[in-house]
DOLUM-630437 format. One line per 8 residues: number of its first residue (from 0); for each residue x negated, y, z negated of C-alpha. Coordinates in pm, 1 decimal, decimal comma. Each point is the difference from the previous one (the first is absolute). Layout:
REM DOLUM-630437
NUM) X/Y/Z | ... $
This chain:
REM DOLUM-630437
0) 3064,3/1151,2/-1223,4 | 136,1/-338,8/-284,1 | -218,7/-263,4/51,9 | 281,4/-265,5/90,7 | -65,9/221,5/339,9 | -313,3/-145,9/68,6 | -112,7/-386,3/74,3 | -290,0/29,0/-176,7 $
8) -104,0/367,7/-211,9 | -338,7/-15,9/-192,4 | -32,8/328,7/-294,2 | -292,5/115,1/-213,5 | -253,6/-285,9/166,3 | -292,4/19,3/-199,3 | -288,6/-271,1/73,4 | -361,8/69,8/-219,1 $
16) -296,5/-228,5/61,4 | -359,0/65,5/-172,3 | -111,4/341,8/63,1 | 291,5/58,8/301,6 | 349,4/139,0/-29,9 | 96,7/-200,5/337,9 | 345,1/95,8/-72,2 | 166,8/302,4/-124,7 $
24) 356,1/76,3/-47,0 | 36,6/-117,0/386,7 | 345,5/-0,1/116,9 | 221,3/-200,2/289,3 | 328,8/-84,2/108,0 | 64,0/-269,2/265,4 | 362,5/-19,6/174,4 | 171,5/-285,4/170,3 $
32) -90,0/-12,2/314,3 | -277,3/219,7/31,5 | -373,4/-53,4/100,5 | -199,1/176,8/-258,6 | -374,6/78,7/48,7 | -183,0/39,0/-220,8 | -301,4/174,5/51,3 | -388,3/139,6/-106,5 $
40) -294,4/-23,6/10,5 | -299,4/-284,8/-99,1 | 93,8/77,0/-469,7 | 322,8/140,7/101,4 | 155,5/-263,4/-249,9 | 228,7/-167,4/278,6 | -127,7/-281,7/-130,7 | 46,4/-1,2/-363,3 $
48) 373,1/110,7/58,2 | 84,6/-296,5/213,6 | -258,1/-225,5/-264,0 | 265,5/162,2/-280,9 | 313,0/-91,2/222,1 | -87,1/-299,6/10,1 | -108,2/-135,6/-297,5 | -333,3/-13,9/42,2 $
56) -115,0/294,1/-242,5 | 197,4/122,4/-244,2 | 113,8/328,2/-15,6 | -126,2/218,7/-337,5 | 252,9/278,8/56,8 | 385,6/-3,4/185,4 | 229,8/-216,9/132,8 | 92,5/-130,4/310,1 $
64) 360,3/-87,6/132,9 | 197,9/-270,5/246,8 | 367,1/39,2/73,9 | 22,5/256,6/-229,6 | -138,4/-215,5/-330,5 | -330,5/77,3/-158,2 | -239,7/-342,7/48,7 | -374,3/-14,8/-102,2 $
72) -148,1/-273,4/266,1 | -241,8/-263,0/-244,9 | -133,8/-138,5/244,6 | -16,5/-47,8/483,8 | 187,7/-280,5/-64,6 | 326,6/159,7/-298,3 | -68,3/299,8/349,5 | 129,3/-218,3/235,7 $
80) 313,9/-161,1/-251,1 | 94,8/366,1/-77,9 | 35,6/82,7/425,5 | -381,3/142,7/49,6 | -237,5/-251,6/205,4 | -321,8/157,3/159,4 | -158,7/-73,0/337,7 | -386,3/104,1/-21,1 $
88) -282,3/67,3/292,1 | -153,9/-304,0/-82,3 | 292,6/-273,7/34,4 | 97,9/-171,9/-298,8 | 72,3/-332,1/199,3 | -180,1/-365,7/-6,6 | -87,5/-25,1/398,8 | -90,4/-345,8/-18,2 $
96) 409,9/-95,0/-161,8 | 287,9/-11,5/302,1 | 168,8/338,9/36,5 | 291,5/-158,0/-179,5 | -204,6/-147,0/-334,4 | -88,9/369,4/43,5 | 306,4/130,7/-27,9 | 149,7/-212,7/-242,3 $
104) -337,8/-73,0/-233,6 | 110,4/-91,0/-372,7 | 341,3/100,6/144,8 | 37,0/-388,0/174,6 | 386,2/-66,9/12,3 | -56,6/-360,0/-132,6 | 258,6/-354,4/99,3 | -40,5/-341,8/-166,6 $
112) -284,1/246,4/-303,0 | -230,0/2,5/352,5 | -22,3/284,7/242,3 | 293,3/15,4/249,8 | -262,2/65,3/329,4 | 352,1/55,0/241,4 | 109,3/214,7/-186,8 | -257,0/254,8/-39,3 $
120) -106,9/17,4/334,8 | 376,2/38,4/46,8 | 45,1/278,6/-170,3 | -383,1/138,4/79,5 | 100,7/45,1/335,1 | 382,7/199,2/-109,4 | -179,9/164,4/-179,8 | -304,2/102,9/288,2 $
128) 243,9/52,3/234,7 | 208,2/247,9/-262,3 | -299,5/207,8/145,1 | -36,7/-123,3/385,5 | -324,7/-190,2/-41,9 | 58,0/-321,7/167,0 | -295,8/-245,9/-142,5 | -102,2/-398,6/-32,7 $
136) 20,8/55,3/-473,1 | -186,8/-345,9/8,3 | -260,8/92,7/163,8 | -280,2/151,8/-258,3 | 2,4/417,9/-61,2 | -354,5/-10,3/117,4 | 92,9/-24,9/391,1 | 169,6/322,6/36,7 $
144) -75,0/331,2/14,1 | -43,5/229,9/-306,3 | 266,6/167,5/156,9 | 269,7/-321,3/-80,8 | -207,9/-113,7/-285,2 | 179,4/331,1/-122,9 | 317,6/-2,8/88,8 | 13,6/-296,0/-183,3 $
152) -154,0/111,4/-289,8 | 344,4/240,6/-0,6 | 224,9/-289,1/37,0 | -98,0/-182,3/-302,7 | 4,0/372,4/-125,1 | 408,0/54,8/119,1 | 84,7/-392,5/-150,8 | -94,4/89,3/-356,9 $
160) 275,1/279,2/54,6 | -225,7/296,5/29,2 | 226,7/278,9/-31,3 | -363,4/254,5/11,8 | -294,1/-115,5/259,8 | -297,9/121,4/-6,5 | -269,1/-17,1/306,6 | -354,0/128,6/-172,4 $
168) -163,4/21,1/378,0 | 152,6/-187,9/194,4 | -150,8/96,1/326,9 | -325,7/32,2/-96,5 | -107,8/-312,7/244,5 | 293,8/-21,9/281,3 | -18,1/150,9/340,0 | 233,0/310,5/121,8 $
176) 307,3/-307,1/100,6 | -67,1/-198,7/-321,5 | 68,6/329,8/-173,2 | 272,6/105,0/197,8 | 197,5/-364,1/-63,5 | -64,6/34,5/-360,1 | 108,8/338,1/44,9 | 339,3/-137,2/129,7 $
184) 30,7/-206,3/-288,2 | 25,8/281,7/-271,9 | 216,3/163,2/198,7 | 172,3/-272,7/32,9 | 7,4/-71,6/-382,0 | 124,6/376,3/-78,3 | 306,5/-80,0/173,6 | 95,6/-233,6/-260,5 $
192) -85,2/219,5/-251,6 | -339,6/-179,5/-113,0 | -271,5/346,9/-167,2 | -317,8/-72,2/112,3 | -339,3/222,1/-62,1 | -211,6/24,5/202,6 | -358,1/67,8/-31,3 | -200,4/96,1/250,6 $
200) -354,0/214,7/126,8 | 155,3/49,8/347,9 | 158,3/280,1/54,4 | 173,7/-100,2/381,8 | 160,8/-268,5/-210,0 | 101,7/238,1/-290,8 | 203,0/230,5/288,2 | 130,0/-320,5/174,9 $
208) 157,4/-184,4/-258,3 | 10,6/187,2/-328,6 | 350,7/210,4/-150,0 | -182,9/157,3/-312,6 | -383,8/27,8/-81,0 | -119,9/-28,5/-400,4 | -334,5/188,4/-53,0 | -275,4/-67,9/-216,9 $
216) -315,8/152,2/-110,0 | -263,7/-66,5/-246,2 | 299,4/-213,2/-257,6 | 221,6/291,4/35,5 | 355,9/42,1/244,6 | -36,6/294,6/268,1 | 392,5/-63,3/84,4 | 210,8/-184,7/247,4 $
224) 69,3/127,7/281,3 | 321,4/-50,5/310,7 | -254,4/-181,9/280,4 | 184,9/254,9/245,4 | -86,3/266,4/-193,0 | -364,9/-32,8/-13,0 | -238,5/117,8/223,1 | -351,0/-240,2/2,2 $
232) -240,8/246,3/4,3 | 211,5/124,5/-411,6 | 7,4/-376,4/-10,7 | -370,7/-24,7/-19,4 | -14,5/354,4/-136,3 | 190,0/-172,0/-334,3 | -223,7/-337,7/11,5 | -330,2/152,0/5,0 $
240) 65,6/314,9/-257,4 | -44,2/243,2/220,2 | 250,3/352,7/78,6 | 59,3/-44,1/367,3 | 106,9/400,4/49,6 | -228,5/206,4/-13,9 | -286,5/-212,8/-202,2 | -351,2/112,3/108,6 $
248) -304,8/-373,3/-116,4 | -121,6/1,6/-308,5 | -338,1/7,7/98,4 | -149,1/156,7/303,0 | -203,8/-217,0/291,1 | -328,5/7,8/-163,0 | -267,7/66,4/306,5 | -273,2/-156,4/80,0 $
256) -216,0/60,2/345,4 | -61,0/-321,2/36,6 | 362,3/-149,2/4,8 | 55,9/305,6/230,4 | -336,4/-123,5/266,5 | 134,3/-159,1/285,6 | -139,8/-387,8/-63,5 | -38,8/-295,0/214,1 $
264) 228,3/-323,7/-65,8 | -107,5/-248,1/-253,8 | 317,7/-241,7/20,7 | 253,8/-18,0/305,5 | 306,3/-142,5/-2,7 | 195,6/-122,6/275,3 | 369,3/-151,9/-45,0 | -102,3/-113,2/-300,6 $
272) 281,9/-220,6/-187,8 | 102,7/-234,0/-208,0 | 360,6/-232,1/59,9 | 232,1/90,8/-279,6 | -260,1/235,0/-161,4 | -85,0/290,1/187,0 | 112,5/125,8/338,2 | -282,7/10,6/252,0 $
280) -182,8/341,3/-41,7 | -309,2/199,9/157,3 | -264,0/154,4/-226,1 | -326,7/170,3/17,3 | -191,0/118,9/-318,8 | -306,5/211,7/92,4 | -339,3/-52,4/-218,6 | -21,0/228,3/-333,3 $
288) 391,2/16,9/49,9 | 298,0/-12,4/-291,9 | 300,6/-173,9/187,6 | 291,6/50,6/-153,3 | 339,9/-279,0/24,2 | 264,1/151,0/-114,6 | 332,8/-108,0/-11,3 | 265,8/-144,9/-299,3 $
296) -25,0/-251,9/-138,1 | 53,8/-327,4/195,7 | -101,1/158,8/370,2 | -293,3/-140,7/33,3 | -269,3/175,9/-140,8 | -142,7/-254,6/-197,6 | 109,3/-308,6/318,2 | -260,6/246,9/209,1 $
304) -263,9/-47,7/-234,2 | 18,4/-415,9/-66,4 | 13,7/0,7/390,6 | -317,1/189,8/75,6 | -156,8/-137,5/-305,5 | 136,4/-383,1/120,5 | 136,6/-86,7/-303,3 | 341,0/-27,9/240,1 $
312) -164,5/-134,5/286,5 | 137,5/189,9/299,0 | 210,3/-212,4/251,1 | -22,1/276,6/290,6 | -311,1/331,1/90,7 | -349,1/59,8/-62,1 | -262,3/106,5/-165,8 | -250,9/205,9/135,4 $
320) -293,0/184,2/-322,2 | -241,6/196,0/153,1 | 116,4/-81,9/356,4 | -62,2/-404,3/-26,9 | 293,6/-223,2/37,4 | 10,2/-226,5/-267,0 | 203,7/-294,0/-202,2 | 96,2/22,5/-389,1 $
328) 188,9/-222,3/-46,1 | -44,1/-46,1/-442,1 | -165,4/231,1/-266,5 | -324,7/-59,9/23,8 | 0,7/28,5/389,1 | 105,2/353,0/-70,0 | -275,9/27,8/-284,6 | -264,6/-68,9/258,5 $
336) 98,5/226,0/199,7 | -40,5/289,8/-269,3 | 341,5/-9,9/-87,2 | 144,2/37,9/-397,5 | 325,1/-12,5/-151,8 | 160,9/102,0/-298,0 | 340,4/-145,1/-120,2 | 254,5/233,3/-84,5 $
344) 92,0/-353,4/-244,2 | -341,6/54,4/-263,5 | 139,8/-281,1/-197,3 | 29,5/-220,7/162,1 | -180,2/-1,2/351,6 | -289,3/286,1/-157,8 | -157,8/-97,8/-361,8 | -19,1/-389,3/-69,5 $
352) 28,8/112,5/-377,5 | -139,2/-217,6/-187,4 | -323,5/70,9/146,8 | -258,0/284,2/-137,7 | -31,7/353,1/193,3 | -348,4/-151,8/100,5 | 150,4/-336,5/163,0 | 244,8/224,2/147,5 $
360) -234,0/218,5/249,2 | -154,6/-255,2/83,4 | 265,0/-205,4/106,9 | -22,8/120,7/417,1 | -328,9/124,0/19,4 | -65,9/-431,8/-103,7 | 290,0/-111,2/295,6 | -150,6/180,3/253,6 $
368) -368,8/-134,7/-67,8 | 158,9/-322,3/-57,6 | 32,5/-233,8/-281,3 | -249,4/-259,7/82,9 | -260,5/377,4/-83,5 | 86,3/86,0/-358,2 | -56,9/346,3/-85,1 | -250,5/-32,4/-369,2 $
376) 126,4/124,5/-276,7 | -275,7/244,3/-70,3 | 110,2/175,2/357,7 | 338,1/-72,9/-55,0 | -20,8/234,8/-379,8 | -254,6/280,7/147,6 | 280,9/33,0/323,6 | 313,0/-23,0/-228,4 $
384) -131,8/245,9/-192,4 | -86,9/258,0/247,9 | 372,5/10,1/112,7 | 71,5/80,3/-375,5 | -177,4/251,2/-33,3 | 74,9/116,9/384,8 | 370,9/-12,9/-19,3 | 44,0/89,5/-375,2 $
392) 96,7/-294,5/-102,2 | 93,0/31,1/-340,1 | -14,2/-347,8/-197,5 | -226,2/-160,7/-276,7 | -275,0/-159,6/265,7 | 35,0/-273,8/298,4 | 85,0/-280,3/-205,6 | 303,9/141,0/-173,1 $
400) 294,0/-153,3/240,6 | 139,5/189,6/234,0 | 367,4/-56,2/-188,1 | -72,7/241,8/-252,5 | -55,4/303,8/202,4 | 244,9/256,2/78,5 | 179,9/7,4/324,8 | -186,0/290,9/128,5 $
408) -350,1/-206,4/-67,9 | 64,0/-345,3/140,0 | 94,3/177,2/278,2 | -337,0/198,1/71,7 | -118,3/-388,2/-98,2 | 202,2/-131,2/350,3 | -112,5/260,8/124,9 | -352,3/-31,0/-87,0 $
416) -28,6/-320,1/144,2 | 99,6/53,6/335,7 | -290,0/355,5/26,6 | -228,5/-291,3/-102,1 | 30,1/-198,7/360,8 | -67,4/335,2/157,5 | 274,2/16,9/233,4 | 79,6/211,6/258,4 $
424) 392,9/17,2/1,8 | 139,6/-17,8/-400,4 | 363,3/-59,3/67,0 | 221,1/104,5/-382,8 | 257,5/-73,7/-58,5 | 210,3/253,7/-311,0 | -306,7/17,0/-195,1 | 80,1/196,4/-222,5 $
432) 309,0/-134,9/-60,5 | 61,0/-20,3/-401,7 | -291,8/227,6/-124,1 | -44,5/250,9/-175,8 | -6,0/366,1/151,4 | -407,1/17,6/-79,9 | -31,1/-360,1/144,5 | 162,3/114,8/291,5 $
440) -167,0/339,6/57,5 | -368,2/-257,8/7,8 | 132,7/-189,3/261,1 | 180,4/271,8/236,3 | -378,9/132,7/-30,5 | -165,4/-339,4/102,4 | 187,1/32,2/276,3 | -111,7/224,2/172,3 $
448) -363,6/83,6/-110,7 | -24,3/-434,4/169,6 | 205,1/123,7/375,7 | -253,9/325,1/-105,2 | -308,2/-320,5/89,5 | 154,0/-62,7/284,0 | 249,0/-352,1/-152,3 | 346,3/-61,2/161,9 $
456) 250,6/30,3/-220,2 | 355,7/-121,8/20,8 | 211,4/178,0/-280,2 | 361,3/-108,4/-136,2 | 203,7/171,2/-244,1 | 361,0/0,6/-103,9 | -82,6/367,5/-165,5 | -9,6/268,3/338,1 $
464) -163,8/263,3/-127,6 | -264,2/-228,8/-77,4 | -8,0/-86,9/324,8 | -69,8/300,3/176,1 | -231,0/102,7/-249,0 | -254,9/-321,8/114,5 | 86,5/-11,8/373,8 | -146,9/94,9/333,4 $
472) 261,8/-141,3/198,8 | 356,9/-166,0/-85,1 | 182,1/-330,9/158,7 | 357,0/-5,9/-121,9 | 209,6/-301,3/-10,6 | 368,4/-112,3/-33,8 | 147,8/-290,4/-16,7 | -293,1/-169,7/22,7 $
480) -98,5/120,0/365,4 | -232,8/323,0/46,3 | 176,2/306,6/107,4 | -190,1/258,7/38,3 | -354,9/191,3/-75,6 | -82,0/278,4/-161,8 | -335,9/244,0/-46,9 | -2,9/396,5/-64,5 $
488) 207,9/229,2/-88,8 | 291,1/-337,6/73,0 | -150,8/-107,1/-367,0 | 249,5/137,7/-260,7 | 207,1/-162,1/-162,8 | 364,2/169,1/134,7 | -136,0/-110,0/330,5 | -64,5/-346,2/-131,9 $
496) 309,4/-74,8/-167,1 | 218,5/120,1/354,8 | -187,9/-293,7/208,9 | 34,5/-224,7/-246,5 | 342,7/73,3/7,9 | 55,5/12,0/388,5 | 67,0/370,7/11,3 $
């Protein structure tokens, strides 16, 4: 079909970063009056494609057409001038300024050389009225909910003559009523001929609002499909790279007698939840058990872990450890009760890159014993050398800066940090992401050997075969709700995918 028949068309898009091919010959097409979902797991290339379309990153090869004309956005501001506006997950507005100021910032109407406040407020009210939103535009933006802030961001995008509106995870902080209000606005804009690119990890929302779905995986185009013609199970299969029909698990479950035994509970959770993050859930974890948390990215896996560990303070429910009800209001509380947590983002929440391997290893133990009880350097060296050898960490020595280690070895240092605290429950969020196959196998073996010693493990992985191989039982999440538990013969990839899809 000719480029002129599409509102936006990207052809042969390639983008490389040092050592990474982020996009490889990707195609994307958007029609006027279409809501088009961009889907893919973490690292699929969604964010990079959006950055290329909006001028944040320059493409290395390919072409972009808007209304049939070739364009080359060189900055977000340039993209806006061309007619491509983006509303991000984190609202990029000034909370301390008024609603009207946020809408017209940098474009304020002037009268005799000064801002015409009356005109700006009037035009802001008219603009929001078109979106069926009636609020006091003179009030600071921070006084309004995240949902209304999203609406204000959209109003600003539309007032600069947007032809294409990109909504990047706009519903991640919204409740059900706020989501429906946003969807109502999207449908209204669709009728007006606006093209909308919608990025989300919520499967239910994809099928509630979209006309078409484009799926990326590992920087490449999997395909574009009419939403009504793509069953949910097939969507999930295409996203994670597994053929649905007749496939078998690529790896068999590793059988360990210790994981098959009936175990006493170490941790029991009842109705634990954090508003805007994870719906109340029940969970039990036995001693020496590996409990896998499975679901698509954005399903609530990480939010469950963060709430248990006290990073996100629970506002409902209770936690019992070894039969005793406890209060966990912070990670420091969790550590004292024998919990440990390895974040999925080792770069920003795991390693401290300008510290040595030794300093990174002893951090959690130092926090546990208290900062007033300094661990002598000689003792730190003994500890770090022990764990370097135990976990086969490839490093020049304890004093090497951790930022100079490979991803897999950085992950082992983080594991060493928490193992040093002798935890009773180890929470691992994507511990093998971004590391080579050999390091993955080593970490998987370590997880199972820890369970064999009686340590409880919560294991989160985007790779289903890995979850099946390492878990003795699974909890399935979708759209931030725990929807099922799976064990025994049900723990095979096809059944898990069907459960995630709600089949």
